[in-house]
C-alpha angles and dihedrals in degrees: 000000000000117000096178106143112054130209132180109277090228088072090084088065093054121106107275090229089064090051089050092050090054094055117128115251100168115081091205089057090048093053096043090049087057091045092244120143106244094203098088090049099043097109091051094048088068086071086083083085088063094047123001122245117238126163129157120232091242089064093043089056089065093056122096117252113244096009114116089183095055106142093232094046092050090058092061107025116104110237136194091244090071090076092061118102115216130194112246093028122104145174090251107036095164096043093239104134099082098067122153096217116047111251096003125109118186100184098138126054101237101030142047131205119224119202091220098177131002098215131079134202089228129028109219111204094221094053111143089211096051088116097038115134097239090164087070094045103047119175115234141114095274095056092037091056092051089050093048091049087058092048092049090056093052109072093182089070112091102159134053118200118204110211140147144113078328122319093210089066082081114093119249091254090055092047091049090055091047097046093046092051093047089050090058091065103090099209095053110100104165140041118201123192118197109197146155094182098092088052095058096027110029089175087075091079096086128179089246092056092048091049091051094051095042094055098042116107088225122096103242125211120185115199113199122201108224122155104175136034092236089068091072115085135160093271091054093046090052091050091051091050089055090053093049089052086054090057094252117151110229122213132162135215123194136186119227103238129186112240093011112062105350097122132084090237093055092049093048091051091047095052092046093048092048094051092046086057092050095257122128117219105243114166136010105195127206107230115277108235100247119157111257097033105071092112089069094058120125111191123237095252092055091043091056091048091052092050091049089053092048091051089056094054109039139043116271094252089061093059114095122212112265105225148149133208119230120197113253096018119122094227142017115278116236117217111228115228096233106136112217 
């Protein structure tokens, strides 16, 4: 794992909001920091106008100096291909944008998804919500209360999923309010948090957050979003250990991305690195067909071949479920591993 750019170890103790404020938003600055000539990539860098660049320094540290094809860099670097328009791709691939209650998605029978916050600490170029109207689904106590009133009236719901954006963009005080109010709904058993923020900003896993989750009556599952083994560093592993001590179940979901993790070797290393950090591989998603991300697509035949190779090299509990999400369906759709 490359640790090329160094930073004082005390940084991990800094307030995560300071780390967030120091994130890089200029692609030219990102490339020059990595000692990569921006000139060959200049046309692509204009894609920041389609979807802003944002990447914390902690994540940049894990990228390889001088390598424009570094698998972490490629997840965040604007590219010329984003301007291409492809048939079958849309701004709303999962049909989420016509929701009756702002910020609340009730796609699955027993669980709801709450758009807790619209912002992220890192903007991943393949994000299926890169065109989502967050301005109409703002996260705050007023909208949260309306959503929770709906949940309280639906006894078949037993799990609330905090999503976004990234739910851990909410401050600990906001999360305390939200978790306490969810806990007051008797039929809710589980709280699930889908987040990439601890990956790119491990300082986000504060003692206050761990204390909140540990003492909640809800079973808490935190689902990280990690696509490549190089994303795991010592700071992240320490953050995950703190969550495990707080009785939080740790799972991971990845997206299968061309040029980033589309090899058996990369998937093996990812599963091994996740489990070493106490995280169980959960889902490997086929790319959602969002406009601007077609260049990341790995087709189903290749996806099945990769999974077959992974099954041959790791224990079964290290093999995530290969799946895709189809708008309007009441569950994710597993891809069988039959090779045509």
